[in-house]
N, C-alpha and C positions, 0 to 999 in steps of 0.2 A: 875620310869622308866617303860615304857609300856612292858607288858609280850610279848616276841617274839612269843609265841605260839598263842596268841589271834589275832596277826596281820598276822600270817602265818599258818592258820589252816590246810592247805592241805600238809604241809611237816613236817615230824617227826624231832624234834630237840632233841639233847642230852644235858641234863642239865650239864653233866661233862665238855663238850667241847664248847657248843654253848653260849658263853657269849657276844652276840652282843649288841652294842649300837647304832644301826642304822637299817632302815628297811631291812627285809630279804625276801621279795617277789619280784621276777623279774617283770618288768613292762608289758611284753607280755608273754602269755601262751605258751611257747615253751616246748615240752616234755624234761624232764631231768633237767630243770632249776628250781631254788628254788621257792617253792611255787606252782609248776606245775609238781610234780613227781607222778609217779604211785606207787602203793603198792610194785610192784616188784622192782622198783628203790630204794625205801626206804629200802628194804630188802638188796639190793646190797651195799648201803651205810653202813649198819650195818655189813654185811659181810666183806667188805673192812677194816672198822675200827677194827673189831675184829681180823682179820688176822694180821694187823699191831701192835695192842697191844700185840698179842701173841709173836711178834718178838722184843718186848721191846720199841717200839716207844710210845711216850707220848705227843709229840708237833705236832701242825698243823693237828690234827685229827678231827677238827670241820667239821660240815656238808657241808658248803659251799666249803671248800677245797676238801673234799672227792668227792663232785659232780663235781667239775672242772676237777679233774683227771679222774674220771669215764667218763665224757663226751668226754674227750680227747682221750680215748681208747674205745669209743663206748659202754660203760657200760660192757666191759670185765673186770671182777674183777681181774683176774690173771695179765693181762697186766697192769692194773691201779696200782696193788700193786707193780709190777716191776718198773713202772715209778716213784712211790712215793719213793721207796727205793733208786733208782738211784739219785733222786733229793736230798734226805736227805744226801746221801754220798757226793755229790757235795757241798752241803751247808756247811759241816764240813771242806772241803778241800779248797774251793775257798777263796782267799784273807785272809787266816788264820781263816776262819769261817765267814759265812755271817752274823749271829746274831751279832757278834762283830764289823764286818766291818761297818755295817749301823750305829752303834752308834759312831764310832770313825773316819771314813774316812773324810778327809778334802781336797776337790778339789780346792786347792788355785789358781791353774792355769786355772780355769774354763773360765774366761772371755777371756783369750788369746787363748785358745783352740777354743772357739766358733767363733773367727775371721775366722777360717779355716774350722770348722765343727760344725755348730749350731745344737744342739739337746736339745730340751726344751718342757716342758709342759706350756700350756697357755690357761687358761680360759676353757670354755665348749662349747660343740655343743648343738644343739636344743633338744637333748635327755637328756641333763644334764651331759654328760660324759666329762672326761678330754680330751682336745685336745693336741696331741703330734705332734710336727713338727720336721722334720729332713731335712737338706739342703745338699745334697751330691755334688752339684755343685761347692761349695767353698773349697772342700777338697784339702789340700796340706800337705800330710804326711810328707815330708821332713821338712817342717816348724814346723809342729805339734810335731814331735819327737825331736825337739830342746827344746820344752817346757815341754813335758810330755812323757809318754811311753804308748805302747799298753796295758800293764797290767793295768795301772791306768785308762785309758779310759774305759776298761771293768769293773773295779771296780766301777767307777762312774755310768755306766750303770746299774749295779746290785743294787746299792744303790737307784737309781731312780726307779727301779722296786719295791723295798721294800717300798719306800715312796709312790708309786702309790697304793699299796695294803693297806697302812695305813701311812699317813692320807688322801690321795687325794680321793680315792673312797668312803670311809665312809662319808667324808664331802659332797661329791657330792650326795650321797644317802640320807643323811639327808635333803638337800636342795630340792631334787627332790621328796621326799616322797616315794621312792621305791628303791629296791636294784639295784645298778649299779655296774657291775663287769668288764666292759671293757672300752676301750678308743677309741677315733676317731683319726687315725693317718694320717698326711699329709706328704707325701714323695715328696720333691721338687727336680726334676732332672734337673733343669735349669743350663746349662753350663757343664753338664756331657758328656764327650766324652769317647772314647775308653780307652785313657791313664788313665784318672781319675778313671774310673770304675774298670780297672784292678788294679790300685795301692791300692784301698781301699777294694778290693774283700776279702782279707784275714780277715781283721777286721770285715766286714759285715757278713761274714760266721760264725765267732765266735759268734758275737752278735745274729744272727739269731738262732744259735743252743741253746744259753742260753734261749732265749725267747720261743722256741718251747718246749724244754725238761724240763725246770724248772719253767717256768711261764705260764702254759697252760690256754687257754680260756680267754685271756685278749684283744684280737683283736675284736673290734666292727665293725669298717669300716676302710678301708684303701684307701685313695685317692692319686694316683701317678700323680702329676701334672708336667706340662712342659716335658712330656715324649717325648723323641726324635723320629724322624721318624723311623718307623719299630718296635718300641717297642711293640706296640699294637698287631702287627702280631706275634712277638715272644711269647707274653703272650698267644695268642690264642692257640698256640701249647702246651705251658707249662701247661695251665689250664686243659688239658684233663687228666693229672696225679694227679691233686689236688682234694681234697675232695670238692664236690659241695657246702658244707656249707661255706667253706673258699673262694671259687671263688665268691660266692655271696656277699662277704664282700669287694671285691676289685674292685676299679673303676680306669681305666686307662684313663687319660685325657691329652690332648696336652696343647698348650698355651692358648686355649679358655676355661679354666676350671672354670672361676669365677662363672658363673650362677649356675652350679651343686654344686660347693663347698659351695656357699652361701645358697643353699637350705638345707645344713646340719649344717653349722656353722653361727650363727648370725653375721651380719656385724660388730657389735660393739665388738664382741669377737675375730674377725680375724684381725691379724696384717695388717697394711696398705699395706705392700709390696706384700701381697697376694690378694688384692682386698677388704680388710675390712677397717674399720675406726679406729681401735685401735692403739694408739700411747702411750705406757706406758712410764712413766718418767724413764729415764735411758735405754730404749729399752725393747721391749717385751720379747726378748730371755733371758734376765737375771732377769725379774720381778717375775717369778714363780706365776703369779696372778691366782686366782681361789677361789672357795669356801673353799679350804684347807688353805687359808690365812685369811678367815673371821671368827672372833670369835663367830659369830652366829652359825656357823656350824661345826667348827673344834674341835676336842678333842685331848688330848695327845696321840700320837701313842703308841701302846703297847710296841714296842721296846724301846722307850724312858722311859717308866715306869720301864722296867727292869733295865735300867741304874740307875734310881734313887734308886731302891731297892737294887742294888749292893753297893750304896754309903751310905746307912743308914740301921741300924739294926731295926729301928722303922718303920714297914710297915704302921702303922696308920698315919704316918706323910706324906705319899705319897699322894699328891693332884693333881687334873687335872690341868696341865699347858700347854695349846696349844702352848705357845711360844717355847717349846722344839721342835716343828716341823717347826719352822720359822714363826709362826703366832702370832698376838697379843693375850694376855691373854683373856679367855672367861669372859664376864661380867656376873653378876648375872642375872638370868632369861633368859639366852640364850637359843634359841631353840636347840643348839647342845646338850643339856642334855636330849632332848626328842627324842627317836628313830623314832617316827612317827610324826614329827613336821608337820607344815602346808605344804601340798603338792603343788608344783608349776606345771606349765603347762605340762611339758614332761610326767609325770606319770599320771596326771589327764586325759590327752588325751588318753594315751595308755591303761588305765584301761578298756575302752569300746571296744578295738580293739582285735580281735581274729585272729592270724596269722596262716597260714599253717605251719606244721612242717618243720624245716630247718635243 
């Protein structure tokens, strides 16, 4: 395994917590991002971690997580500490405990629910990030609640966030050859009218709160497509109250969205109904296709390894088995075992690009 410090010399890593099996340097040199931190920011990571350790916290104190919470609160250590504590409290309470939920939750009604509210990850954008697609126009809450409950929908959402963190993003990072921490979201509003928007508002509000409060710094780009007339005007007012960094990530597009969307997502990776050419067997929305399904790049997620450890007293018997994340078993000699495997175009191109702070 490649030493993380040798591949990320500009960021201080903690040997106690930073056991990464994938690249740890962000593709573009943005201040406060892994591999591009200042000595002051490194000190703030140490300060935040030390404060949390003094309060008894021992999990999720790795450097990448500390940096995400610090960036979410503009490197205000006290506010970041409070955000982390709130998140840990929520993780213990939600669904009987998020750590257990992700290992045990079975969304058997998924295919039926997706007929009325498709929400799915599908392949990657041109930067190598997972693409997440949500279609609000098909929402029919009355029909959905005959199949499932609002609580189970939120539990599924949380499990998907956990799987985004591991194994999806690590697999994408290995394939790209650089650290990828965010996803590209496509929000399709085709068919959304006032009645549908109102009916789903409660769920969307809860889902948004979970995303913002407990999974910070996961949005790379957001494309709102088929936005109805007047939506862009409303957003132009709302964006005055949003962080400029967040606003820069959001693209409001009408029905003529294909050219701009295809500028970010390769045609072969985008489902045909959105202007791409992908037609997965059994349907793109249920395929979960991406590097996280490829044995060349995927590894057993840590939460699955914990499940194995609970089932056996012989820790030496725990082997890497990507099939636990829904992917085929890794073959011998796979690049997934090499944190800095062969880099592909997204990060090779980004390596020579210097962006202004965002």
